[in-house]
C-alpha positions in Angstrom: -11.8 -42.1 28.3 -13.3 -38.9 29.9 -9.8 -37.3 29.6 -9.8 -38.0 25.9 -13.3 -36.5 25.4 -12.3 -33.4 27.4 -9.1 -33.0 25.3 -11.1 -33.4 22.1 -13.6 -30.7 23.3 -10.8 -28.3 24.1 -9.2 -28.8 20.6 -12.6 -28.3 19.0 -13.1 -25.1 21.0 -9.7 -23.7 20.1 -10.2 -24.6 16.4 -13.6 -22.9 16.4 -12.1 -19.7 18.0 -9.3 -19.6 15.5 -11.7 -20.1 12.6 -13.9 -17.3 13.8 -11.0 -14.9 14.3 -9.6 -15.8 10.8 -13.0 -15.1 9.2 -13.2 -11.8 10.9 -9.8 -10.8 9.6 -10.8 -11.9 6.1 -14.1 -9.9 6.3 -12.1 -6.8 7.4 -10.1 -6.9 4.2 -13.1 -7.5 2.0 -14.3 -3.9 2.1 -12.3 -2.9 -1.1 -14.3 -2.5 -4.3 -13.4 -3.3 -7.9 -14.6 -0.6 -10.2 -15.1 -1.4 -13.9 -13.7 1.6 -15.7 -16.5 3.6 -17.4 -19.1 1.4 -15.7 -18.7 -1.6 -18.1 -14.9 -2.0 -17.7 -14.4 -1.4 -21.4 -11.4 0.9 -22.2 -12.5 2.2 -25.5 -13.0 5.3 -27.7 -16.7 5.7 -27.0 -16.9 6.1 -23.3 -17.1 9.3 -21.2 -14.6 8.5 -18.4 -14.6 11.9 -16.8 -18.3 11.8 -15.9 -18.0 8.2 -14.7 -15.0 9.0 -12.4 -16.8 12.1 -11.0 -19.8 10.0 -9.9 -17.7 7.5 -8.0 -15.9 7.6 -4.6 -12.6 5.8 -4.8 -10.8 4.6 -1.6 -7.4 3.3 -0.9 -7.5 -0.5 -1.5 -10.1 -0.3 -4.3 -9.1 -1.6 -7.7 -9.8 -0.5 -11.3 -10.6 -3.0 -14.0 -9.7 -2.0 -17.6 -10.8 -4.4 -20.4 -9.5 -3.8 -23.9 -8.1 -5.6 -27.0 -4.4 -6.0 -26.1 -3.5 -5.9 -29.8 -5.0 -2.5 -30.2 -4.7 -0.6 -27.0 -3.1 -0.4 -23.5 -3.4 1.6 -20.3 -0.7 4.0 -19.1 -0.5 5.5 -15.6 1.1 8.9 -16.1 1.9 12.2 -14.4 -0.6 15.2 -14.5 1.6 16.9 -17.1 1.7 13.8 -19.4 -2.1 13.4 -18.8 -2.8 16.9 -20.0 -0.6 16.5 -23.1 -1.5 12.9 -23.8 2.2 12.1 -23.7 2.7 8.3 -23.9 6.6 8.5 -23.8 7.2 8.5 -20.0 4.6 6.4 -18.2 4.8 5.6 -14.5 3.4 2.2 -15.4 2.3 0.5 -18.6 -0.3 -2.2 -18.8 -1.0 -4.1 -22.0 -2.5 -7.5 -21.0 -6.1 -6.7 -22.1 -7.5 -7.3 -18.6 -5.7 -4.9 -16.3 -6.5 -4.6 -12.6 -4.8 -1.7 -10.9 -4.9 -1.4 -7.1 -5.3 2.1 -5.8 -2.6 2.1 -3.1 -2.5 5.8 -2.2 -4.9 8.8 -1.9 -4.9 11.6 -4.3 -5.2 11.8 -8.1 -4.2 8.9 -10.4 -4.0 9.7 -14.1 -4.6 7.1 -16.8 -4.4 7.5 -20.6 -4.6 5.2 -23.6 -1.2 3.8 -24.7 -2.1 4.9 -28.2 -1.5 8.7 -28.3 -4.1 9.2 -31.0 -6.8 7.6 -28.8 -6.0 10.0 -26.0 -5.6 13.1 -28.1 -8.5 12.7 -30.6 -11.0 10.5 -28.7 -10.3 11.6 -25.1 -9.5 8.0 -23.9 -8.2 9.0 -20.5 -9.4 9.2 -17.0 -8.5 10.9 -13.7 -9.4 8.9 -10.6 -9.2 10.8 -7.3 -8.8 8.5 -4.3 -10.0 9.7 -0.9 -7.7 9.9 2.0 -7.4 6.6 4.0 -9.1 7.3 7.4 -9.1 3.7 8.6 -5.5 3.5 9.8 -5.1 6.6 12.0 -1.7 7.0 13.5 -1.3 8.4 16.9 -0.7 12.2 17.0 2.9 13.2 17.0 4.2 15.1 20.0 5.0 18.7 19.2 8.7 19.4 18.8 10.4 21.0 21.8 10.9 24.7 21.6 14.2 25.9 20.2 16.5 27.8 22.6 15.9 31.5 22.6 17.4 33.3 19.6 17.3 30.1 17.4 14.7 29.2 14.8 12.9 25.9 15.1 13.6 23.5 12.2 10.7 22.7 10.0 10.0 19.0 9.2 10.6 18.0 5.6 7.4 18.5 3.5 7.8 15.2 1.7 8.4 13.1 4.8 5.8 10.4 5.4 5.3 8.5 8.7 6.3 4.9 8.5 3.5 2.4 8.0 3.2 0.0 10.9 0.4 -2.1 9.4 1.1 -5.3 7.4 0.3 -5.4 3.8 -3.2 -6.4 2.7 -1.8 -9.4 0.9 0.1 -10.8 3.8 -2.9 -10.3 6.1 -5.1 -12.2 3.7 -2.6 -15.1 3.3 -2.0 -15.4 7.0 -5.8 -15.4 7.7 -6.4 -18.0 5.0 -3.6 -20.2 6.5 -5.0 -19.9 10.0 -8.5 -20.7 8.7 -7.2 -23.9 6.9 -5.3 -24.9 10.1 -8.4 -24.4 12.2 -10.5 -26.5 9.9 -7.8 -29.2 9.9 -7.8 -29.2 13.7 -11.6 -29.3 13.8 -11.8 -32.3 11.4 -9.1 -34.3 13.3 
């Protein structure tokens, strides 16, 4: 009987520890923010998106919420050149569901225009969102390249080469944390 009670206490302790760790991982991923574009989320002809975007600080992992009548408008993510010209012909991504949530997955500028060229050109329905550099996942410094033998020039690394990401995606972290949390609760209740 005492052995059964001790075993139950150990299982409860393990379940509690797993639950706490799972919650900590969930909380860690909860620091992203959803921005309602323009302040209200309405993607329309009457808003001043530039002023709104300049007043906010966007970070990797944040999301943008665009709300609009899907029969009358859409949201296009475009290049800087297409943004400047209100060119709707070559979007990077097109969203036309009326309730668009876009995750900001990289730092730097993101350009969005109305899918109706007239809305962009004549009513300035467009916004540039500048995402700050992600400082939370610092990678270890790279070792300097060894010097080239005398008389030879050292090769330069490619400018567009990016270090591989070693962290799991946010979605998989959240799913795994949730599953661990459910497992811990199940153990605790048994």
